N, C-alpha and C positions, 0 to 999 in steps of 0.2 A: 682420399676418401678411400672407406674399405671396399673391397670388390663387391661384396654381398650388397652394400648398401648402394654401391654406384649402379647396380645391376636393377635393383628396384626403383630407383630413380628414373632410370632410362625407360624402364618398363612402364611405369606410371605415367610418365610424361607421353610416350608414345601411344598410350591408351587413352590419354585425355584428348590429345590433339588429334587422334584419328577418329573419336566418337563425333556424331552428327545427332547435335542436342535438339534439332527441330522436331516439332511433335510428330510422331509417325514414322520416325527414322530409326526405330530400333534394329540394331544388327544381331546376325547370327553369333558372332562373336560374343557379343554382351550375353545373350541367352545361354551360350555354352559355359560361361564362367561358373565354376563350382563354388568358390570361395574368394573372399575379397583378399587382395594383393598385400594389404598391409595388416589386416584384422582377420586372421583364418576362422576365428571363433563368432566371427560377426554371423547374425541372423538374417541381416538385411543391409543394405547400404544405399543411401541417397546419391544416384550417378549425378543428378543434376537437379539443383533448384533454383528459379527464378521467381523474382518479386518485383513488378513495377507498381509502384504508386504515384499517383499525379492527382494534382488538383487542378480541376477545370472550371470554367464558367459558362453557364448557359442561361439565355434570357428567363425561362420559365422557373430554373431551379436554382438561380444562383450559383454559388461554389459548392461542387461536390468532390468528395475524395473517391476515385476509384483505384482499386488494387486488383492488378491482373496477376494470378498466380498459376505456376506452372511446376511440375515435378515430375521426375523420372526415378523410380525406385527398382531395386533390385532385390528380389527375395529368394535367398537361399536354403531355407528349408522350413518345415512347419512351423518352428517358434517364431519365425518372419512374419507369419500371415496377420499379425496384428497391424501391421503397417499397410494391410490392405483396405483399412478402413480410417475414413479421413472425417472429422468433426469440423465444422464451421459454424462459430458463434454469430449470431444476428442479432444485433441491438435493436431493440423497439422502442423508441422515445416517446410514442404515443402520438395520435394524430397521423398526419403524413409524413411524421420524421421516424422513418425506419429504413434500415439497410436492406439491400436485395441483392439476391444472387442471380447471375445469369451467364448465358454462353458454357455451361458446365459440359465438358466432354471428357470422357475418360476410357481408356481400353487397357486390358489386359493381354499381354503379348505370350506366347508359348512357342516352343519347337516340338513340331510333330514331323517326321520322317525328313529331318535335314530343313525344315521351310518354316518360316515364322506364320504363325496364325495369330488372328486379331479375335477378341472376344470384347463387344462393347457393352459399357454400363447401359442397362435398361432401367425405367422407371420403378421396377420393382425392386432395384437395389438402392434406391433413394429414400430416406426417411427425413421427416419433419417433427421436431419436439419441441413442446413448449417447456421450457425450464422454469421460468417464473415470469413476472409480468414485466421485466425488463429485457429478457434475452429468451430468445428462441435457438435451435441449432438445427443444421441442416446436416446431416451425416450420410454417407454413401460407403457401401461396400464392395469392392471390387470383385467381378465375376471370375470363376474358372481358376481360382487361387492354386497355384500347385508350386512346388519345390523347383527353383530355378528360373519362374517366370519374371518377367518385368511388367510393371504397371505404369501408366502415364494419367496424369490428370491436369486439367487446365479449367480454371472460371474466372470471373470477374464479381468483386463485392464492391457495390456501389453504395456510399455512404454519405448522408449530410451533416455527418457529426466530423468535425475538422480538429478537435482539439488533441486527438492522439492517433498516433499511427501504432496499430498494434504491434507488440513486439516481435522483431524479426530474428529468428533464431539461427545463429551460424554455427551450432554444434547441437548434437542430438546424443542418444545413448547406441547409435549406431554410426558408423563412418559417413562422412559427408565428403563426395569426391569433389564436387564443383558447385559454387553458388554464385549467382549475379545479381545483386540487389541494387535498385535504383529508386530515388526518391525526388521528386519535383514537386516545388511550390512557387506560386508566385511572390514576389517581393513584401507584398502588403501582408503575407501570412509568415511571420517568423518563428521558426521551429528551433529547439534546443534538442542536440543529441545527447542521449542517456547510454553508455556504454557499460557493458558488464561481462564476467567472466575471465576465465585463465589463459585462454586461447586467443592471443594478438590477431588484430586485423586492423588493416587501413580504411580509412574513408577519404575518398577523394572528392573535395567540393570544387564547384564551378557555378559560374553565372554567364548567363547571355542575354542580348537584349529581344524582347518578343513583344507582340502587339494584342491587344485583345478587342475585337470588333463588338459592336451590340447597338441596339435600338433603343433610345429613350423618348420620353414624351417630355419636352421643355417648356416652361413659360418664356415667350418672347421678353418679358422684362426682367426674366434672370439671366445672369451672367454665365451661367455654366450649371451643368446637372451633376449630380453626386453618386457615386458608387458605394454600395455597402455590401456587408458580409452576405445578406440574404438575396437582397433584389436590387434593382435599380429602381429609384424613386422616380414616381410617374410625374409627367408633367404635360402641358395642354397639347401641345404639337410634337410629332415624330421626327427623331433626326438620326441619320448614321453617326456614330461615335467610334472613335479610335483611342485608346489609351496605349501608351507605350509604357513597357515595365522591363524589369530585370527578371528572369526565370532561373531561380538558384534550383541547383541539383546536385544530390548526393549518390556517390557510386560505391559500392563495395564488392571487391571480388575476392573469394577465398577459394583455396584448393586444399584437397587431402587433410581434411581436418579430423582427427581422430575422435573416437567414442569417448564420451563422456558418461562411464557407467557408474551406478548408484552403487553406494557402500551401506555400511551399517552406521547409524547415528548420523546420517547426512542431513538431516531437517530436509529442506526442500531443495534437492540437486541442482534444480532449475537457477537456484542463485548463484551458482557456480558456472554455469554454460555460458559460452561466448553467445551474445545476444546485442541488440541495439533497438531502440525505441526512439521516435521523434515525437516531441509533445509541444504543442502550440504555447510559446512563450509571450508573445505579444501581437498586436495587429494594428495596422496605420494605412486605413484605406483611403484613397484620394480624397481631399476637404473633409477628412473625418478626423476627429481626437485620436491619439495614441491611446490604445488600451491594453494593459499589463494583464495577461492571463497567469502564467506563471514565470516566474523569475528566479525569485527567492523563497526560501521557506517562510518569510514573514508574509510576502503575496500571495502564497498558496494558502497560508493559514486563514489571512483576512478573507480571500474570495470564499472559502468554505464556509466561514463563521457567518458571513454576510447573507448566505442563502436563506431564504423564508424556511427551507425544510431542514434547516440545521440551527443557526443562532436564533432565527425567527419563532423557533418552538419553544425557546426558555424565556418567552416574553410574559406568558399569561399563566398565573397562578390561581385565579379565582376559582376555577372548577374543581380543585383538590384541596383548597386552603383549609376548610373545617376537618377534613380526613387528616391531614398532616398535623393541625393542633392537637387533635385527639392523639395521636401515635406518638407524638413526644412529650406530652403532658407528663409531669413530673420527671422528666430527665434532668440529671446535675450536671452532667459534662459533654463537651461536644462530641466526645467519641461515644457517647451513649446515644445521643441523638442521631449521629450518622448511622449506627448500626440498626437503630429501630427504622429509620426511614428505609434502608436497604433492604432489610427483612419485609418491610411491608409492601415493597415494589417487587421483590421476589416473589412473594405468596400471591400478590394480587394480580401479577401480570403473567401471561403466557406467550412464548416466543412461537411465532409463526414458522420457524425455520429458515426464514430469509435474515440475510445480512447486508448492511449497508451503512454508510456514513450519514444519509439523509434520511430523514422521516419519510415513511411510506403512507401511514394512516394520518399521520398527524398525532401529538401526544394526546391531545385532548380528547380526539374520537378514538384513540387506541386505549385510553384510560376508562372510557365508558363501556368498551367492549370487554376488555381484559385482555387484547391480544394485539401484538404489534411486531415489528421486526427489530433488530438490534437497536437502531437509532431511535424509532419510537419508545422503546423502553429505558434505555440508557440515557437518552435526552431528558426524558420524564424524571428519572432519578435526580439528574444533575439540577434540572428546576426545583425539584422537592428540597434537595440539600440548601440551594441558596436561599428558597424561602425560609428555611428554618435559621439562616444566619451565619451559614459556614461557607468557606472559601472553596466552592466546587467548581469544576470546569470539564467539559467534554475532553478526552483524548483519542485522536484518531489512530488507528493501527493498521498494518497490514497482516492478515492472518498468515500462517507459516506457508500454507499451500499457495499463497498470492505473492510470495517473494518478499524481497526487501527493499524498500524505497530509499536508493542512496542519493538521490538526486531530488531538488524541489520538483515535485510534482503533486497533483490532484489525483491522477487515476492510479497512483500507488498503493492508495489507502482504499480499504473495501470493509472496515469495520469501526466500531466506536466503542468506548466503555466509558465510566465515570471517575473522576480523579477528585479525592477531598484532602485538603491540606490539613493535616492535625498534628501539632508539636512538631513544626518544621519539614514532616515528611507527608509526601504524597500517597495516600492510600488507594489502590485500585480497586474498583468494583465493576462487577459484570452482573447484573439483574436478571440477564436472560436464563441463567442455568440455577435450577433450583438447588443443586448441590455445591454451588460456589460459596467462598465466603471473602471476607476483606482480605486483601493481597493474596488472594489463591484463586488463579485464574487457569481455565481450560488450557491444555498443553498447546493447541491450536492457535491460542493469543501469545504465546511465549516466543515472540519473534522480534528480538532486539529491542528497538525502542518505538514508543509512541510519541506522537505530537500533541501535548496540552495546549489547548488554544483557550485565551481569555477574551473577555468580551471587548475590551480596548484594542483587539487586534494584534497583542504580542502573543509571542508562542515560545515554547520550549521544549526540548527532548526529556522524556522521561523514561527510565528503564522499565521494562516489562519484565525483565528477569528476575526470578525469586532471589532473595538474598538470604532465606532460611533454607537449610536442609530441609528436603523429603526425608523422614525419620522412620527407619524399621528398628525395633525392638524385638527380639525373638529369643524365647528360652525353651530349650528341649531337655526332657529329664526321661533318661533311656534306662529300659531295663534289658537284659539278655534273658530270654527263658530257657528253660530245659532243653527244648528242640531246636535251640540256636536260632530262634527269631527275635526280632527285636520289638519290643512293646514302648510307645512312646506317647506322652503328654507334651503337647506343644502350646504355647502361649506366644501371640504376636500382637504387637500394638504398630499402627500406622499414621503417621501424621503428614501434613501438608499435601502433595500431588500423590504420594502414595495414598494417602486415604482418599483422596478423591478418585483415583482409579479404582480402589474397592470399591467405592460406594456406587461408581458407575456399574460395575460386574455384579454386583449382588443386591443393588436396591430392587425391592418388589417383588425378589424370588422366594418360594418357598422353602422350607428346611432342607428338603430332599434336592431341589434344584441346586441350592448353595452348595451343599455335599458334592454333588457330581460335577459342579463347576470346579471345586476345589481338588477334586481327585483327578478330574482331566488335566487342570494344571501342574498337578504334582503325581506323575505316573509312578507307579510301582509300590503306592501305600494305598492301604485299604482304610477307611476312615469310619471309626464307630460311631463317635458322636460329634456334633459341632455347634458352637454356641457363637454368633456374631452379635457384637456389641455396637452400638451408637451409629449405626448406617445411617440413620435420619439426623443425628445430632452434629450438625457440621462444625462445630467448634470444639467437640470432643474426638480424641484418637478412635479409629475404628479399632475394635480389638477382635481376634479371633482365638478361639480356645477349642482345641480339637485333640482327640486322641486316635493313634493308628496301629495297625502293625504292618511289619515289613518282613516278609518270609525270606528275601533274598538279600537282606543286609549284612550278612557276615560269610565269610568264607573260612572254611577249615581245612587246613593244610597241614599233614603230618602233626595232627594232635593240637596245632597251634590255630588261634583265632585272629582274624584279620577283620578290622572294621575301620569305616571311615565316618565319623564323628557326624557329619554335616549330612549325612542321609541324603534326603529328597531336595535340601536346599543347596547342595554343591553347585558351584559353576562348574558344568563339564567340559566345556571348550572356550578357548580363547576367540572373541568375535572379530579381532581385528588381524586379518590373515594377510592382507596385501603388503607387499614388501615395503612400499612408501604412500604416501597420502598428500594429496596436493590441496585438499581442502580441509577445513575445520571438522573436527569431531565434536557433535552436538548432542549432548544428554537431556537437554531441554530444561533441566532445573539441576542444582547442587543436590547431593545424597548423601545420605551416611545409613549403612547397615550395621546393626550390632547383634552379636550372638553370644549366648552364654548356653553352653552344652554340659550337663552333667551325664555322667554314664556310671551306673552302679555296677561294680564288677560281679561276675556271676561266682558263684562259691566254687572254689576249688580252682581259680585261675588268679594270676598274677602278670601286672604288666611286664611284659619283655623290652618293649621300647616303645618310644614315643617319637612323634614327628618333633623336629627343632623349633624352639621359639624365634620369632622374625619379626621385626619392625622396619618399614622401609617408608620412605617419603617421596613424593613425586616432587620434581624440580620446581621452584618458584611457589612452594606451598600448594600445589595443585591438589594433591591427595595424598592420602595415609593409607598403609595396611599394617593393621597389628595382628599377630597370632600369638596367643600365650596358652601354654598347656602344662597341667601339673596333675600329680597324683599323689591323693590323701585320702586316709582313713577308708579305703576301699571304693573310692570315687576317682575317676578322671573327669577334670573340668578342662574346658576349652573356652576361652574368651577371645573373641575375635571382632574386629571393627576394620571396615573399610569405608572410606569417604573419598568423594569427589568434591572439592570446593568449589568448582568452577563448573558452569554448565558448558562451557566452550573449551575445548582444547585446541590450539592451533597447532598446523602441520609441524612446526619446529618441534614440538614436543609428541609428536607420535611414536617415535620409537620407544621412548620413556613409557608411555601409555601401554604400548603392546608388551612390553616386559613387565610391566604392573600388572597386566592381566595374566600373563603366564604364570607370575607367582601367585595370585590369587587361585587359578585354576590346579595348580600344583599342591598348594596347601591345603585346600578345601577337600582335596581327592587323597592327600596322605592317609597312610592306615596306621592304626594303633594295633601292635601285635601284644596277644595274650598268650600265655602258656600255663600249662598244668602246673600246680605245686608239685 
């Protein structure tokens, strides 16, 4: 072992074994630490994270899940202050079914004159917010935050919801020195583990004998009492009962976990952080039937579809039948029917900004008011498509910020769209967004696969990734004025997700606001006139026509003129700077950019030198870059095409992609040299 590595190993080992992680036992040595031993750039570090989740039974409340949280965090500088705010989601199930936080205790420790000073969290640092009808949050911000301080907090979250243990993160974007995670459940509730991430960790599983004592009312004529998931069934007389059972436990201990730092084109970096979740797979209470919750994708799909707020919403069509009949009247093809119904729902319904796989208002009430969540609207769309005789089904998915459901899970999905089968292809539709089109989803929905669920309970994966390129076609016509400025007329067309992006940015803006938005995007140009076409026409390309002047687009050196033909459109730097990449590069959708640039030579000048032509293909047909330049009849013409044919580039091709972008930057910033005749 190298001496430096050996020294660091003993240093970290000594620190970890020497620290006392009991609440309040913060040492002077911890407070004096100015930087992290293994990551000197870290703004903060989690010195210790402990989570103990256990399922217990009480006579009044039945089974409840209690999660005890304790963390100690070191903050090295002001950039680390964000770790001084902690947010706790609290699920509200309606009625008495809601989660509760108690025993919150939090302290900030600072070093003053060589002594440890404690500043306790007060009520004015605790905030409660209502996020929506399902979730509230309790948020607290630690007092007296300063560089070098340490914060500690602990609390208990008591929940009646047993189906899922919230994700336990074993890696953050700051170093994690030590974590101790434990989860306990009785044998009647069987959980499956879902692991993820690139950092390995080990789970220790064990079981031991335990007893549950309770009081029941029993009928003297009955042979036994029964135990259910929510309460003990009441009988006629009172008896003390004891049940022997096996207590299943899971334990995870990790140390010195490096930070997982975000990088460009990472999608949701949380997809690659090491973490674990526990989800209820099935229950088997004494004297009660076996009940499957989640075990296979088919079981998950059936459970969701059988819900009254999901599949139950697809049974009633009487309230809209006359309207749909009128909408599809005269349609001659299935595609035309589908498009008419889709556009009808898009225009009639207004999204209330809530997402979910289950209807909130219910499709009938949402239809009456014209307002609903994503499930209300898209389940309504599925129902109407079916009414019209089309093969339509809901597709549940996870949005990009919610992660990727790698294992059979109900809780991994948080949104739903519609899918209609036309010519053996499933066409994706989301009627919550006015600017969407068939097979054109918002970027937040482009997250691997969705699960299409049929009425008979069968299901299958459907790719959410676009198969067509987002396309940009741009033409520039340049002239060099007598005072060596550049005058240019530009025309660009955008389709696919490019067009969707432009519609978001420019829809509803005045001409002046649109002009200012474009100038802000392309600094260094002064736009004289701007025309934008088809912003509201979602099935047509967005078209931008504009003219501009650039005063500093030409360099004159020694009587020669140097010009970079791409002007404001040139890629200025390579976004991929890391030496290596351990997780995929995610562009969200395949894309293709085409440029044709015509430069009229100024009178009295000729071409002295041009950049070289270049054609480069990425491995496995992942992408292509073409750069062709010619000089004919007083004009220089540049034709450039760059394309990525896959939205996902795996780490094995990262170095190729990095070189690909180096070439793009180089060629787009190469200069044409003109000299006087």
